[in-house]
C-alpha positions, 0 to 999 in steps of 0.5 A: 500500500502507498502511504502519504506522510503528514507532518506538522511542526511546533517551533519555539523562537527566543526573541532578541530583547534586552530584558525578559518577557515580564521583568527587567532581568537581562535576557542573555545566554552564558551567564553564571547560573541563577545570576539573571533572576529576580522575584518575578521570574523566581515566582516569589509571592507578591511579585507582579509581572509587567509586559515587555513591549519590545517583545510584542513589537517583535511578535507583531513583526513576525505575524505580518511577515507570515501573513497572519492576522493580528488580533486587536485584543489578546490576553495571557493565560496561566498554563499549570503544570509542575516541573523542577525548572518552573518555579511558579508551577505555571507558565505564562502563555496564551491559550484561547486568545493568541495575539495572531492566527492564520498565515503561511510560509512558502517553500519550494520555488517557481512552479513548485512553490507551496504554501504551508499554513500557520495555525497560530503564533503566540507569545509565552515565557520560557522555563529554566534549565535542568543540568544533570551530573554525568553519573545521573545521581544529581540535577541542578536547576539554572533559572536564568532562562526563566521568563525569556520571551518566546514565540511559538509558531504552530504549522498546519499539518501541510508538510508531506515529506522530511525534506519539506520540513527541512525547507520550511524550517530553513525559510522560517529561520531566514525570515526571522533573522532578516526581521531581526527578532531572533538570532535563531541559534539552535546551539544556544536554544534560541530556536527549538523544534518539536515535530508531529508525524503520521502516515495514512493511505494515499487518498484517505482524508482522515489523519493517522495516529501522530507521534511527537518527536523531541530532542531535535537540535538541528534541522538535519536532525529533524529531517533524519528523525522524521524519515526514520519515523515514517519508515517505522510507522510503515513497518508497524502497520504492515506487520499488523501492529498499531501506532500509539500516540506517544512522545519519542526522543531522537537518538542522534548517535544511534539514528533511531527514535526512542520512546519517552512517554505515552500520550493517550490523551491531551494534558489538562493544563487547566488554563485560566486568564492570568489575573496579574496581566490585563488584556492587551489592545493592539491598535492599527497605529501600533501595527503600522509602526511595526510594519514600517520596520519590516525590511525586504524579506529573503524570499521576495529578495531571491525572486527579485534578484532572479526577475530583475537582475537575471541571477540564477536561483543558486546565486540568489540563495547564496547571497540571501542566506546572510542579510548583511551579505545581501545588503553588501551585494545590493550596494556593490550592484548599485555602484557597478550597475553594468552587470549584476551577474558579475557582481554576484560572481565576485561576491559569492566566490572571491569576496566570500572566500576571503571572509571565510578564510579570515573568519570575518563577518561582512560587517567587519570587512575592510573591503567595502562595496565601493572598493569591490565595485572599483576593482570590478570596474578596473577588470571590466575596463581591461585595466586589470586581468581577472586572475590578477584581480583575485590577488589584488582583492586578497591584498585589499583585506590587509591594505586600506590604500585606494584600489588603483594604488594597490594595483600599481604597487603590485604591478597589476596593470594589464599588459595590453601594448602590442610590443610589450605583449610580443616581448613577453611572448618571446621570453615565454618561448626562451623559458619553454623551448620544448613547448615552442618546438612542439607548437612549431611542429604543429602541436596546437596543444602546446600553445596552452603551455606557452600562454601559461608561461606568459601569465606566470612571467607577467604575474597574471597581468597579461591578456590570455585572450590576446596571446594566441594571436601573438604566438601565431604571428611569431610562428608565421615569421620566415625565420622562425625555426624549431629550437631543436632541429632534427639531425 
């Protein structure tokens, strides 16, 4: 029997605010345990929460970017459960009146584009963190993370493969980073994902029994865990067994999921409105103010690069993978508008390679868009050969002089004078007599070696396209003879 995979994702995103959701404690990663706490996030009697407006700004921005409807009235609820890292014994979250509902995120490309529905996005606070000893004899509690503002983004069960889930998460993360609402660092817990998966016979409308997968610390882990679980579901069903609703953990080392707990029915969290927090009114003026802060988003930018600049999908995606790199490209292309494609080649290849080699962020690059545009202009005008320009670009990372000064100091000007080119060719012939003899003898492949010798002698400044004609003229001279005549 053929089966259809059904996947829904629940993503928790830590918002990039200076302070926590309901108190003035700093929201930072890596501080000494239990140093970023106060009576509010510790849940001490009499402490009263106050809503962080910047967290709401970020939340509204995300809702607009994902085409969701922002509620005009929203409230906070207490989600009641006991766990050692939850000192209040309840989490402040949103239940029946989330701040936004609906929306979608596009995956795929061009004719294969597909919209994945978003059920809801709501605000809540994070819990603390349990630290377990290596011998499993004791656990410590770090409450620094308590009260950190989170967005929970719940997708519709519209994903039909692990690969689609991976792309959904990639596009989600990229969009959130462009918005500036989160750094989405999975290693620091800024982005966490739980996956729900089931299968059903193709053509059946009713959903199968779903299983939730936790402990997913990378997008690749999400894809691998879902792929494993789909196979496990099929094997259980085809063997006559029944899938149980349960929560499973992904074991990265073993490449399998393992049972964490059965989940026969939904937990009763006994939600009720938080009496210490009033209803929040979200007016049109507030939404317009936040909307004005939204930049051009990555998927729209990728489409524009292809449509208006003629870039390939691949180049557009590489550029847009980092917002600072896309802004660098935009400015360089504005300063050298003749060929966005050539600018893209320089930015995605040589410029990016130099950044990576030096472990530099785009923001800290000594090579500015203006300097790179000037170098590209010199190459396109024939003043500097491209091979030499690569060397010049590398030097520009350590030399802040004007580009033309660096070119002149490193002998980077292109050798284009006919007399100079011919003199260079003659030097190449003297340096590679065997290749010259082969060329005179009719072995055209030897020409490549002679041209290479010229490029070496000129340190990349000669025009490789003009050199074949120079060698042909020398070969046509009446006195041209092999340097090693036959006996």
